[in-house]
N, C-alpha and C positions, 0 to 999 in steps of 0.2 A: 504494500497500502501505499503510497504518496506519505511527504509528509505532510502534517496540518497545514504548511502553508497551502499546499496542492491542495483540501480537502474541500468539498462541496457543505454544502446547505445541511445537506441526511447527513452526512457522511458525520457532522461534527454532534452535530444534533445527537443522530445515533449514537457518537461514543460517550459523549454525554451524559445522555441516555442510559448508556450502560454501565458508569461512576457511578453513576447513584444508585440503581439497582445493586449493586454487587456492595453496595458499603457496609451492608451490615452483614457481608460474608455468604449471601446467599443471594439466588436469582430467583425469583419463580417462576413461574407459566407463565402469572395473567403479567408479570413484567415483561417477560420475551412476547405477548402478543401485546401489549401496550406501544413497544417500540416496533414492534413488524408493524403496528397501523400509523406509526410515522414516515418508515421506509421498507423499500421495499426488501422481501429476502434474499438479494444477493448483496447489497450493500448490506444491510444484517448480521451477513456472513462470512464477511469481508470484514466488519466495524471492529465484527465479535474475537474473528486470530489473531487479532492487533493490537485490541485490549488486556488480552490474554495472555499478550508476550509481555505486557508493560508492570510496574510493579509502580505506588499510590504516587509515588514523587514523577513519577515517567508520565501518566495520565494528567496528574494537576499540569502539568510544564507544554502538554500536549493540547488542551485545552485551551490555558492562558492563551499560546502562542496562536493557535485555530482562531480562535474569536480573535486576539488584537491582530493579525497578518489580514483577516476581513473582518468586515461591518454588515456582517449577513444581519445579525441582531444590535446595531450600535443604536439603530431610532425604537426599537420593538421589544426589548427585552423581555415586555411583560406577555410576549408571546412566547419568549424561551422559556423564562417563569412559571409560566401555569405550565407549559408541559415539563418541565419537572415537578412542579407543582403533584401532577397528576396519576406523575412516576410513583408518587409516593404511597398515593392509595388504590395504585393498580393489583396490590396482594389483598385491597382490605384494608389494610391500616399501614399505616408510619411508624416505622422505625424512632427511636429514637437517634440512631447513628444515622441514618436516613431525611432523619429531619435535618443534625449538624452538619452534613454534608449538601443538605440543600443553602442556610443560611449562611458558610461560609463561600459556598460560590457567588452564590449574590454578593456578596459581598470585597468579593476579590474581581469577580467580574465584573462591576460597576465604577470598578475606584476612575 
């Protein structure tokens, strides 16, 4: 997969949602279904393979780099954060780690 600077909006969104979904160390079927409702299966599979090879620090660096190098969400963070918030409840309830990850992403991405 390309570097985050070359990712499409869908690839970046899938990566961010995977990061949130896995923040509690488990990825439910509901979370997978939610991500695949936002991107196609091929993008999901490609991004998931990339995500699986990254540690937490690398994930955050890729998210920051992807958001900074594109203006995908610059004027519409509300849409991104709505998708993240919906991800929190994709499996029925928001886990404390997922909520913390959401708040942390809001802080670092809206700087």
